[in-house]
N, C-alpha and C positions, 0 to 999 in steps of 0.2 A: 154770228152765224148760226142758224139753226143746221146743227148736223144730220137732222134726219131728213133735211130735203138739199142735201149738199153731194153731190157725185165729187170723191176724188180720186184725179186721173194721175197715175204713175207711167213717165215713158223713159224707158231706156233708150236713148239717140246715138244712132250710129249712121255711118256716111249713106248707105244704101239701105237700112233698115230702122223701124222703130218698134221696138215691142212694148205693148200697151199692158197695162193691170187697171183696175177701179175696184172702188167701193161705193156703196151708198150709205152713207152715215158711217156708223161703225159696224157695220154688217162686215159680211163674209168678203173676202179679196179674192175677186176674179183676174185672169189673165187672158186677154183677148186673144194674142198672138201677135204676128208682125204687120205690120202695115207697110208703104213706102212712103218715104219723105216728101211728096208731093202735095203740093197746095190742094189739091182734088181730094185726095185722101185724108189730109186732116180737115179738112170741111166735113167731109161723111163721118169722121168720127167724132167732130162737136155736133153735129145732129143726132148721130146714135147717143151719146151721152146725156145730150140735154132731154130726150125722151125719157130718161131714166128719173131724174130731179130738175127740180127749177134753179139750182146753182151747179155751177160746175167748175173745177179749181183744179188746174193743172199743175204739174212741177216736173222738171228733168234737170240730170246735172249740166253742170259748166263744163263744156268739151270742145273738141277743135271745130264742132259742127256750128260755134259761135251762136247768135242769136236771132236768127230767122224764123223760126217757129214762135218764139216768147213776141215778137213783135207782128207775126202773121194771127197769134191767137187774141193778142190783146188789141188790135185792132179791130177785132169782132167783138170785143166787150168782156171777153172771157178773161177771167185774174188768171195770172200763170208765173210761177217761181222758178228761177233758174237760182238753183241751189248750190253752195260749194261743196265738193264733193269728199273732202279732209272730215269734216264733223260729223259725218252721216253715221249713225250707231252701227256697231258690229256686234255679234255674239260671240266669246270666246269660244274658239276652237271650232269655228265657223268654218269648214274646208272647201265647200261646195259652191262655187259662184256660175251660176247662167246669166243670161238676160231677164229670163223671167222671175227669177228670182229677184235681181234687182230691180225691176220694176214693181213686184210689190213689195217690196222694201221701204220703196220711196212713196208708194200709199200709206203704208202704217206708219212711217215717220211725219210726213205731211200732215194727215189728221191727227196724231198725236203732237204737233207743234215744237219738233224736235230737229228743223232743218233750217239754216242759216242761209240766207238770201244773199247773192252776190250784188255788187254795183253793178249796173247795168248803162254803158253808156250810151249817150245820146246818137243818132248816126253820124252827124257832124262830128263829134268828139273822137267816134270810134274810126272815122274815114283819117282824121286828123292823128290819131294813134297809128295807125297803119303805116301813116308817112314816116312818123319818128321812128316805128321799127324798122323801115326799109334802111334809114340813114343808121342806126345801130348796128343790122346784121353787116354792113356795107364795111363799117369801121372793125366789126369782128374779123371779116374776112382779109381787110386791110392788115391788120395785126398778125394774122395767121399766116399770109403770105409774106412777110416781113421775116417772123420767125423760121419758115423752111428754107428762105435766103440765108439767113445768117446761119443755120445748121450746114446748107449743103457750103457754104465757104468754109466753115470750121472744120467739115470732113476732110477737106484740101490745103488745110492747113493755111487760108488766105486769111489775113488779119489786117485789117485797118488799125493807122497807128494814132490817130485820133480819137474822138468821141462818139460813137456811133448811136446818134441820136437821131437819124435820118435827116439831118439838117442839109442844105445847100453843100455845104464841103464834103459831107458823107455822099451825098446822092453824084456830085460829081464824080469822087472815086470811083463810085461802083460803075457809074456809065461809061468809064474810062479803061476800065479792067478789062483784060480777055484772059481766056484758056491757048494752052498749046495747041491740046485737042479739039479737032471739030466738033466733037458729040457732044463733051462736056461745055463748049462755048455755046453749043445750041441747047440746052437744057439752062445755062445760066443766063442764057436773053427769054426763054420762057418764064423762067422764075420773075426776072428782071419787068420784062411786062407785064405780066400778072400784078405785081406792085403797083405799074403806073395805070393801068387799067381801074383799079380799086382805088386808087387815089383821086381818080378823076370822078368817078361815081361817087363817092362821099364829098366831092367839092361841088359836083350838081346837086346831090340831095340837100346840103347845109345851104346853100344860097335859097333853093325851092322853099327850106322851112322858114329864113328868113325876110323871104319877099310874102309869103303866105301866112306868118305869124299874126302880125298886126289884124288880119279879118276873123281870128279866132278870137272867142268869147272869155278866153282866160287870159288875155296877151296882156292886161292890167298887172296881173300876179305876176306873170315871167317878168317884166320889168321890174316890179317890187323885190321878189326873190334873189334877183342879180345882186341886190343890194349885200347879200350876206358872202362872206367868205369863202372862197371855195366852188361857187355857185356861179358859173357864167352862163351863157344863153343856151347853150346846147344841155347842159346840166339841167337847168330850170325848166326848160320846154319838155326833156326827156321825163322829168319826175311827175309834171303835170299830165304830160298825158298817159300815163299811167294812175296817177292819184285820183284824175278827176277834180269836182267839187270838195275842196278840202274844208269847207262848210259842214258836210255830211258826218262828222266827225266833232261831237261833244266836247271833247277833251282830248289834250293832246296825249292821253295814255292808249287812247283808242287807236291813236294813228301810229303809235310804234308799233303796238301789238300787230294791227295790221300789215306793217313793214315787215312783222317778223323778226325785230330786235329788241324783245324783251326776253328775260332769261327763262330759260325752261324750270321750273318746279319741281320736287317730289320729296314734299313732308308728308309726315307720319305721326301723331300723339304731338311730342314735345319737340321731334326733330324735325327743321326744316333745312331742307339740302336744292340750291340753287345751280344749274347746271350752265350748259352754253343758251346761245340764243337759240329760238325756236326756228326762226328761218321760215314761218310759215307766212303767206300773202303775196304780194309782188315781187320777185325776184330781181327784176329789171330796177326798179325805183330803189329796192334796197342797197343794189349795186352802186348806185349813182350816188347816192347817199353817203356810204362810205369813202367812197373815192374823194369826194365833197371834204369829208370829215380830216383826212390826210393832211390838208394845209393848216391846220391848227396845231400842227406839232412846232411851228416857229412862232416867235414873240409877235403881240398883236402890234396891228401895225395898217395903216391905209396906204398902201401903193398907189402907183399913178394907172394901174387899171382899174384898181376900185373906186378911184377918186372918179374916174369916168363914167364908171357904171351908177355912181352917185346922182349926176348930174340931172335935175328934173325931178329928184325924188322928194317927197314928202319930208321934212326934218323928222319928223317922228320914226319913220322908217328906218333912216339911217342912223339915229340914236338907238334902236335896237338892235340893227345890226352891230354897230361897236359894242353893245351891251353883251352880245354872244362871243366876238372877239374875246373879250376881256374875260370873260367864263371858261368858254371851251379851251382857250389857249393856255391857262390857268389849269385847270382841272387834268388837260393832257399831262402836263408836267409834273404834278402832283401824283396821279395814276403810275407813271414811270418810274418816279421817286420812291413809291412805293414798291417796287419788285415787279410790277404789271407788264406784260410782254408788251409792245407796242402795237401789235394786231388787237387785242383785248382792248387797250386804250382807247384804238381809234373808234372801235366797235361802240364803246361806250360813248364818245365823243359823238357819235352818227346820232345815237338815240338822243343824246340832247339837243342836238343841231333840228332833226325831224320836230321837237318840239317850237323850236325858234320858227322853222318854215310853216308850220301851223300858227302861230302867233301873228307872221306876216302876212299869211294869207288873210287872216281875220281882219287886219287893219287896211286890208286893201280895199279900196271902193270897188266893187263888183256891179257891174250893170245888170240888168234884169234877165233874168235866167230860167229857162224852160222847166217847168213841172215834172220831177221826176216820178218814174212808175212806184207805186206803194202796192205791198202785197201785205 
């Protein structure tokens, strides 16, 4: 790209406004000011930038406003990068932050090549991810509602003699319990009804996911990932909804770094110091992977549930899943025997489990996929 004939445009995007800055090549950065995020205003901005040079390149940070502006610009033939906010260079000691400065900073970083683009899902993938996230939010609401009811009962010294695991016996006991005070009974009933409502919502959303998953292009990968211990249907579909096409990672180390499961490092000279995991990237997928890793605390075995998930899968996938069990179960025991805290050991297992997820996804025969946008 000839920078002398290129306009670099940085946009600081908000809900009600977009602050725009630009530069022609490596010339001075000029700030236009605010425009509305309407389609007509963005069209006028494109025409204005096109009059300054033959090539126009846009950039804005990933945020709550989504990818609508990116899709509008790329549909008109303009290259547009949606960049990750965290790697944007920042000057030490810089204490002034304004929208105008942010837009100008995007321009300078774009033309210097210092920005990292985020993965952009297709419209279909984003729609399916929204459904998966709605199910995840409902599950979180259900968990919080159950915790509130348990706290309410504990305050009033009401204890269940059995195992409070929200099984049929536990739920029957809760539905049959009553308080002497009508005010406390009303509060108790509202807590209980909230749980039943959230439980019904989770059931509806999970049923919808199971019905619609076969229509999604990643359904074959959902099936093969369930060969792994700890990864059931909801875990597999949740991870793929966040990760998208795993073939975009050339090596499993790239996947573990994207998930934020690699150790942080602060080294200088001959001294090398490793810290806790970076927790960069997608927190939803990282949480699901760590939860799945807890199942490798126990000895390796193929349970009836896992055997049922293996039905119809290629032998190579099943063998790879068994290799994962043998390695990860043994590694967990070794880490704990060396004095590692179980939480630390499980995170290490999750990091290696991500590599097996990447490998099984690579082994899965995928249908033809639409071309992704390149920047």
